[in-house]
VMD Tcl script that draws the C-alpha trace (Angstrom):
set ca {
  {0.00 0.00 0.00}
  {1.34 3.40 -0.97}
  {0.77 6.08 1.67}
  {0.17 9.68 0.64}
  {1.61 12.25 3.10}
  {-1.66 14.20 2.90}
  {-3.48 11.17 4.35}
  {-1.48 11.31 7.60}
  {-2.18 13.35 10.73}
  {0.53 13.59 13.39}
  {0.19 15.16 16.84}
  {1.56 15.07 20.37}
  {0.15 16.67 23.51}
  {-2.50 18.44 21.43}
  {0.02 19.96 19.02}
  {-0.31 19.04 15.34}
  {2.77 18.56 13.20}
  {2.75 19.04 9.43}
  {6.56 19.18 9.13}
  {7.02 15.38 9.27}
  {8.57 13.67 6.27}
  {7.61 10.44 4.57}
  {10.65 8.93 2.86}
  {10.47 5.53 1.16}
  {7.54 4.52 3.35}
  {9.24 5.60 6.60}
  {7.86 8.37 8.75}
  {10.48 10.87 9.99}
  {9.16 12.79 13.01}
  {12.40 14.69 13.75}
  {11.16 17.88 12.04}
  {8.22 17.91 14.48}
  {10.52 18.59 17.43}
  {8.35 16.66 19.89}
  {9.78 16.27 23.39}
  {11.87 13.16 23.96}
  {9.67 10.32 25.22}
  {6.43 12.09 24.27}
  {3.40 10.08 23.16}
  {2.74 10.64 19.48}
  {-0.60 10.08 17.76}
  {-0.49 9.08 14.09}
  {-3.72 8.86 12.14}
  {-4.23 7.81 8.55}
  {-7.12 8.07 6.10}
  {-7.39 5.17 3.69}
  {-9.76 3.91 1.06}
  {-11.20 0.43 0.80}
  {-11.64 0.98 -2.94}
  {-9.95 3.34 -5.39}
  {-12.34 4.43 -8.11}
  {-11.03 5.79 -11.42}
  {-13.98 5.37 -13.81}
  {-17.07 7.54 -13.29}
  {-20.31 7.08 -15.26}
  {-21.58 10.46 -16.44}
  {-25.01 9.11 -17.40}
  {-24.72 10.37 -20.99}
  {-25.74 8.00 -23.81}
  {-23.69 9.81 -26.47}
  {-20.94 12.32 -25.86}
  {-21.47 15.61 -27.70}
  {-19.19 16.04 -30.72}
  {-18.32 19.71 -30.37}
  {-17.64 21.51 -27.15}
  {-15.29 22.04 -24.26}
  {-14.94 19.66 -21.33}
  {-13.72 21.04 -18.02}
  {-12.69 18.71 -15.23}
  {-11.62 19.89 -11.78}
  {-10.28 17.91 -8.84}
  {-10.51 19.73 -5.52}
  {-11.11 22.96 -7.42}
  {-8.03 22.66 -9.66}
  {-8.46 22.05 -13.39}
  {-6.91 18.81 -14.67}
  {-6.16 17.67 -18.21}
  {-5.12 14.05 -17.57}
  {-8.47 12.34 -18.08}
  {-10.00 10.20 -20.80}
  {-13.57 9.95 -22.03}
  {-14.80 6.39 -22.51}
  {-18.29 5.70 -23.87}
  {-20.52 7.36 -21.24}
  {-17.83 7.70 -18.58}
  {-14.72 9.64 -17.64}
  {-11.52 8.04 -16.34}
  {-9.33 9.92 -13.86}
  {-6.18 8.34 -12.47}
  {-4.05 9.29 -9.45}
  {-6.85 10.96 -7.52}
  {-6.13 12.13 -3.97}
  {-8.13 10.66 -1.10}
  {-11.60 12.24 -0.74}
  {-11.24 14.05 -4.06}
  {-14.03 16.44 -5.03}
  {-14.57 16.06 -8.77}
  {-16.55 18.40 -11.03}
  {-17.17 17.77 -14.74}
  {-18.76 20.38 -17.00}
  {-19.38 20.57 -20.73}
  {-19.93 23.74 -22.74}
  {-21.36 23.28 -26.22}
  {-19.86 25.27 -29.09}
}
mol new
graphics top color blue
foreach p $ca { graphics top sphere $p radius 0.5 }
foreach p [lrange $ca 0 end-1] q [lrange $ca 1 end] { graphics top cylinder $p $q radius 0.2 }
display resetview
């Protein structure tokens, strides 16, 4: 399983740390500067299933127009249209996806 740094939450004594580093699957907490011997809480979000293909509910894609796809509010270009669906790879956990089409 590949762990994304954004899926981790690290804290100690009520203080969150975002300075930790994830290197080759190992968590380096030195940048957090927690006190020696402190209890550290590490939480991780994970997905039971990773979905890449989303049915748009369209029987035929329009021939002329502009597709706009955003992931977490940022426009992306690395998607493919397949029959009545769109395929998006490498999505972050809990991604918010928006697909719009503007006819020409």
